[in-house]
Steps between C-alpha positions, in 0.01 A plus 500: 500500500639842408441777751524876474574691822516875466689598812761749594773411745815641646812362339829522685340661800764653733527371853389837635148427379247333733510117501181468292654717224825301509306176463318647197845537333579134575153396380555689183806292416303179551219622277739627232672157491177321443298741274553565141480871400305572179484812289200701380484405130234533234324179607485631862375839382231331293380289792504810724286684242248214503483507876464875517227493233309243693528703818383821331203321348379404846582836651795398716800726552830338569854635518653473151823360639308211661339426160842497338631258760192277447542520119866401534396210723240373255732538202764291678269218607455588867197341658492697828574850629613526866465859640388719781343736242121464481491638146584144389159384624343704223751374251438138592130546422576584135800263438595141543746588778437358845578728792646464844475809724769523761416647837 
């Protein structure tokens, strides 16, 4: 199963940061080692346009960057988005992507 997880993290966090922030830097390395980065290409842009069109037809407003991330995920065969961002709930309604909301 391919997953897409839009998430920011702290890379190379200095030791002067709080422990939680330092661990985020360590977690970032683990994630980077196990996740393949993909580019926004014409296929991803086309999928994003389909998603945005579907959202607009049902009157849903979603951050355009979230739609680009979802389009990239679809174009690259991802089956699931994992995020804290609730915009993906709307996106999941108009796409084949499954969703896991982190708390």
